[in-house]
Phi, psi and omega in degrees: 000144185247166176267129181238124180229130162282164177289342178257331188210125177292134185219149162270174187299330178297316184295322178299320176297319180295317179299317184279326193219036188298318180295317180297317181296315182297322178297319179294318180297318179294327178293324179287324183211101183304340180271000186296327181294347180261002179291142182252200182259017179157185184295337180294340180265006176105355178257113180276166178299323179295317178295322179298318178298318177298321179294321178301314180293321179299314176302314184296321179294339179265309192259339182303133185303326180251040187300329182289346178272349178292127184292148179300329183268012179299124186248103182294337182290346180277001181247154189289327185194175180302327178297319178293326178293318179299319176294323184288337180278344184303321181298345182262057184215053180280147179229142177304135178091356181236142179271122179081185183287150180255341182284119175241011197232334182307133184207174176219157184217133176297146177295330175296321176294321176301317179299321178292317179297320180292343173277355173117014179291153183269330180221156180301326184279351184286171179264176182294350178286351180091213179212188186274338178082032171214160179229162187225156175216154171277130172277324175203172179303126180080358182245088183265126184241151169288120182263335185202139178226130172283123185301327184268359182277168177308319180294319179292318179297328179284355176089010180291141184235153170305139178100343178293143180262129178271122181252345178200147174234117185053036179084352180278117183263008178278074182259076183229165179296331178292344179251028185297324180299318176299316182295317179303311181295321182290323184274319190254334190242015183248160181255349179194124179208161172252140182234131177257129185241142166264122186276149181301326182273003181105158181094166182230142179218144177245131179240132173260123185244141171244134183299150180199183179253152186198165176269124180280150174254135175274313179268111182277324186199144166224130185221163175233131180235159178235123181204135177057033181077008180251149174253121191246125173263132183237126182234122173260111182245112187269345184196150168256028179242156177126202179286111186301318180296318179295318181291321175299322176295323176296317176304313181298317179297313183297313185284337171291319176299315179298318180295317180296330178275001181058047178297136179249343180224145180232135174242120179252122183265108180242023192297333179243013186275106183275006174114202183149224188282137176302319184297322180287324175298318179296320182292323175298319176301325179294327177285330186269341183281152176288150182297336181293344179260008178302131179087352178273167185295129174265308184199161170243138176247119190238135176256179178287176186295335176294332189236030183297338177296341178274351180303145179209161177240151178231131177259155173295137176232087191312129176240146180072180186247001179290138174236096190258129174279337185216143176230132177261136173239130170268125190224179175185190181294339177279353178279111191215157164060248182299330176295316178292331178298317177302312181298313182296321181294328183274338185306319181287345188239354184217150172282101184263129178241132181247133181231135177168179185282341184200168174297162178287173189297313179096067180223092181266023186227167181211183182205179173217159186284137176233120180279133175224112182052236181261029179234159159248133176247151184225069173287136176307129191235341181210160174236164180234144177233145178273188183305327182268008181077017181267137181187352183271057183268056180292343175266005181081176176261131176286152181271152173284329178222118178270109181228161185293150166284111186289073185290350179270002182234152178280166179304138173085355177290122185292349176264358175295133195305313184289314178295319179299322179295319179295315180297320180297318181293322178296319187271333185234344183090355179247144179276335183231155171283164182296337180270349187277130180276155176297132184274134173218125184286136177296140185299318180293322178294318178298316180297319178295317180291329175299321177292320182290336180271347188302324182297345183275127175287149174246109192221138161240117188234139182204169173245128178302138185261357179231141176266000000 
């Protein structure tokens, strides 16, 4: 989970939707359930826990993408709360061509937790003190690296950088994949810890961090490189969440810079981008698409048969002056939802190349917030298809070149494995040097990193535009 702040009001992704579209959201919720406007903040307002559970099921039978698969005898009263009901409906989401259920995302959140999150907390499990503002991954067994740091967070203010190796936490030197649960709690769910780092240039340093609140950055870095007679624009985009106007302004600034530098190739780094707003994903696509596709179909957003009136189409609306024949994306298992939406939308109209340590997450669906008593519920509610009708990428997108996530290097370092592979292919046509071995992630490292990545939500979020 990430920290989302407007310049006026700290927000999680729900709040931004409320700020931008509160009237529209309330109308949609009332259309789904005329009694929704009377839900309160708990049993004291007349809504009992039992009634709330019934409402959750009622919403799900109407808006859940696979609503017809929910069994007639599904009993919401047998579950402890709306979050348990959201988890319980996931198995009823089968799709042709896939073994088992495909829904891994429907969830619910208490409004009290939402209030804490809107105050700047990093994870649902965290306390109101916030978090440290950095995340970690194993580069190899026993080699734990800082993978991402929010510049305005306690970790960023302390000067911690991507690529630093953690050798001890509170003096505990058991930094192994087998101790991943300890690491998760220490990094994401604690309010104060000391971390010992081995620095890339040599030496050891210990930093004591206290959890806090901070403004998140969506655009981490934009750079221009020159290689093989090509001018390469590189964009590290960590989220499609936040203040939509500010992020759109950042897009305009970055692509104006690329145009002024006469960029001929673009590399977009989405390796940890778990998604966000459909509108921002669409706008990035508008900057990356060729002008010859202006006005043509970008995507279709489809609801179940109960809600087909909400279906809509989006066309490309070319932004900026770049005309790219090919776009490179650096990806991984953390590339999800709205990030995958950009890739899927561009595939029919652009030569898309994917580079990274693993296939993408595989989430071609989205949802929007629905209030029920003192909860918000998020049943998967829509899917998206590109111009060619493609969209069931529940197994993710495979990479064209499987190369390591260069966790030992900071953003923008031309020797970082994934960025170096993109630059090499642009300049020479090869993804690897002749001496470079094929990359394959160790199974234990993958299992450890799956645990370390778990706190991050994978989301495509939107508000239906038709009642």
